[in-house]
C-alpha positions in Angstrom: 0.0 0.0 0.0 1.4 3.4 -1.0 2.3 6.0 1.7 -0.3 8.3 0.0 -3.0 5.8 0.6 -1.8 5.2 4.0 -2.1 8.9 4.9 -5.6 8.9 3.4 -6.5 6.1 5.9 -5.1 8.1 8.8 -7.2 11.1 7.6 -10.4 9.0 7.5 -9.9 7.3 10.8 -8.8 10.4 12.6 -11.7 12.5 11.2 -14.2 9.8 12.2 -12.8 9.9 15.8 -12.9 13.6 16.0 -16.5 13.7 14.7 -17.6 11.2 17.3 -16.3 13.4 20.2 -19.4 15.3 21.3 -17.5 17.4 23.8 -15.4 18.7 20.9 -18.5 20.7 19.5 -19.1 22.4 22.9 -15.6 23.6 23.3 -15.4 24.7 19.7 -18.6 26.7 20.1 -17.2 28.3 23.2 -14.0 29.4 21.6 -15.8 30.7 18.5 -18.3 32.6 20.8 -15.7 34.8 22.5 -14.5 36.6 19.2 -18.2 36.8 18.0 -19.2 38.6 21.3 -16.2 41.0 20.9 -17.2 41.8 17.4 -20.8 42.5 18.3 -19.9 44.6 21.4 -16.8 46.2 20.1 -15.4 45.9 16.6 -13.8 43.4 14.1 -10.4 44.5 15.2 -11.3 43.5 18.9 -12.7 40.2 17.7 -9.4 39.5 15.7 -7.4 40.3 18.9 -9.4 37.7 20.8 -9.2 35.2 18.0 -5.4 35.5 17.6 -5.0 34.6 21.3 -7.5 31.8 21.5 -7.2 30.0 18.2 -4.2 27.9 19.2 -6.6 26.1 21.6 -8.3 24.7 18.5 -5.3 22.5 18.1 -5.3 21.5 21.7 -8.9 20.5 21.8 -8.4 18.3 18.8 -5.8 16.4 20.5 -8.0 15.1 23.4 -7.8 11.3 23.8 -5.4 11.0 20.9 -3.6 7.8 21.8 -4.0 6.0 25.1 -7.7 5.1 24.9 -7.3 3.8 21.4 -4.4 1.7 22.4 -6.1 0.1 25.5 -9.4 -0.6 23.6 -7.6 -2.7 21.0 -8.7 -0.5 18.3 -5.3 -0.3 16.7 -5.6 -4.0 15.9 -7.7 -3.0 12.9 -5.1 -0.3 12.0 -2.3 -2.8 12.1 -4.2 -5.0 9.8 -4.9 -2.3 7.3 -1.6 -0.5 7.6 0.9 -3.0 8.9 2.3 -0.2 10.9 0.2 1.2 13.8 3.2 3.3 15.1 3.3 5.3 11.9 -0.5 5.8 12.1 -0.1 7.3 15.7 2.6 9.7 14.5 0.7 10.7 11.4 -2.3 11.6 13.5 -0.3 14.7 14.5 -0.1 15.9 10.9 -3.9 15.3 10.5 -4.8 17.2 13.6 -2.5 20.0 12.7 -4.1 20.1 9.2 -7.6 20.2 10.5 -6.7 22.9 13.1 -4.8 24.9 10.6 -7.6 24.9 8.0 -10.3 25.9 10.5 -8.1 28.6 12.0 -7.2 30.0 8.5 -10.9 30.1 7.5 -11.8 32.1 10.6 -8.8 34.3 10.3 -9.7 35.1 6.7 -13.2 36.2 7.8 -11.9 38.4 10.6 -9.2 40.0 8.3 -11.7 40.8 5.7 -13.9 42.5 8.3 -11.0 44.4 9.7 -9.8 45.6 6.3 -13.4 46.9 5.8 -13.1 48.9 9.0 -9.5 50.0 8.3 -8.2 48.5 11.4 -6.0 45.7 9.9 -2.2 45.5 10.4 0.3 43.5 8.4 1.6 42.4 11.9 -1.6 40.4 12.3 -0.2 37.9 9.8 2.9 37.5 12.0 0.7 37.0 15.0 -1.2 34.4 13.1 1.9 32.6 12.2 3.1 32.6 15.8 -0.3 31.3 16.8 0.1 28.3 14.3 3.4 27.5 16.1 1.6 27.6 19.4 -1.0 25.2 18.0 1.8 22.9 16.8 3.2 23.0 20.3 -0.2 22.1 21.9 -0.4 19.2 19.4 3.0 17.9 20.2 2.7 18.3 24.1 -0.9 17.0 24.4 -0.1 14.2 21.9 2.8 13.1 24.1 0.6 13.4 27.3 -2.0 11.2 25.5 0.5 8.2 25.5 0.3 8.4 29.4 -3.2 9.6 30.1 -6.6 8.2 29.0 -9.7 10.1 27.6 -9.3 13.8 27.6 -7.1 14.0 30.5 -4.1 15.1 28.5 -6.0 18.3 27.6 -7.4 18.6 31.1 -3.9 18.6 32.7 -2.8 21.5 30.4 -5.9 23.6 31.2 -5.4 23.0 35.0 -1.8 24.0 34.7 -2.9 27.3 32.9 -5.7 27.8 35.5 -3.1 27.6 38.3 -1.0 30.1 36.5 -3.9 32.5 36.2 -4.6 32.1 39.8 -1.0 32.9 40.7 -1.1 36.1 38.6 -4.3 37.1 40.3 -2.8 36.6 43.8 0.2 38.7 42.9 -1.7 41.4 40.9 -1.7 43.8 43.9 2.0 43.6 44.5 4.5 45.5 42.4 6.6 42.5 41.7 9.5 42.9 39.2 8.4 40.0 37.0 4.9 41.4 36.5 6.4 44.9 35.7 8.7 43.2 33.2 5.9 41.2 31.7 3.9 44.3 31.1 6.8 46.2 29.5 7.9 43.2 27.6 11.5 43.5 28.8 13.4 41.0 31.0 16.8 42.6 32.1 18.2 39.7 34.1 18.6 35.9 33.7 16.0 34.9 36.4 13.2 37.0 34.8 14.2 35.5 31.4 14.0 32.0 32.9 10.6 32.8 34.5 9.2 34.1 31.2 10.6 31.0 29.4 8.6 28.9 31.7 5.5 31.0 31.2 5.8 30.5 27.4 6.2 26.7 27.9 3.0 26.6 29.9 1.0 29.2 28.0 2.4 29.3 24.4 -0.5 31.7 23.3 1.8 34.4 24.9 4.0 34.5 21.7 0.9 35.8 19.8 1.5 39.1 21.5 3.5 41.5 19.2 6.1 42.2 21.8 6.7 38.6 22.4 6.9 37.4 18.8 10.7 36.5 18.9 9.8 33.9 21.6 8.1 31.8 18.8 11.5 30.1 18.5 11.2 28.7 22.0 7.8 27.3 21.1 9.1 25.8 17.9 12.0 24.1 19.6 9.6 22.7 22.4 7.4 21.4 19.6 10.2 19.5 18.1 11.1 18.2 21.5 7.8 16.8 22.2 7.3 15.4 18.7 10.6 13.5 19.4 9.3 12.2 22.7 6.2 11.0 20.8 8.4 9.1 18.4 10.3 7.5 21.3 7.0 6.5 22.9 5.6 5.1 19.7 8.7 3.1 19.0 8.4 1.4 22.4 4.7 0.7 22.1 3.5 -2.8 21.6 0.0 -4.1 21.1 -1.4 -6.4 23.7 -3.1 -9.6 22.5 -6.8 -9.3 23.3 
């Protein structure tokens, strides 16, 4: 069987799995509703700003229950029969999810860009921000995909959301204090190594940060982390063996 036909099978199987995830529709509606509300209450430019920060989550939501449940259910037995290589199937799912997430994001971005051009509030930097958001989406795909080898159901996505929620709470608790890091964060400048290290950790936990115009150069960190977690996925897939049912 050719590699082209193999990839078509991956697309069909992954799409079927995504379409059967009912929670996916609710989460997608929520992330679409926020920019829509900003458009109605403010302007297309405000909607575009919200969209640019939120759309990497499309990739994250698509990666829920990516591997572990499928392995434990014995569903990969059928894939092994069709493909003769279930490991490649698991790795190719990353490309399919990235493709789906990218197409959906590009379609919504095109709508918002057209509306922003009509209101004369569009900037060419929006394209750079969208590109940075795509890298953030790839990072979510790589990270959540790796976690899915270890965690069942949608726990891989939940762990990331819980980590970001804990980060948000820590910022709220420290909002009243004039800490150096918060001041550096608002200014987009980190004069010493400890503050650089803290911000690097922030980017690793909340890659959407690089969508901000003042943090666009940090996209290189997100790209590097993406490669690292894709490599970890490759290692996990190489060690994976199907259990006899």
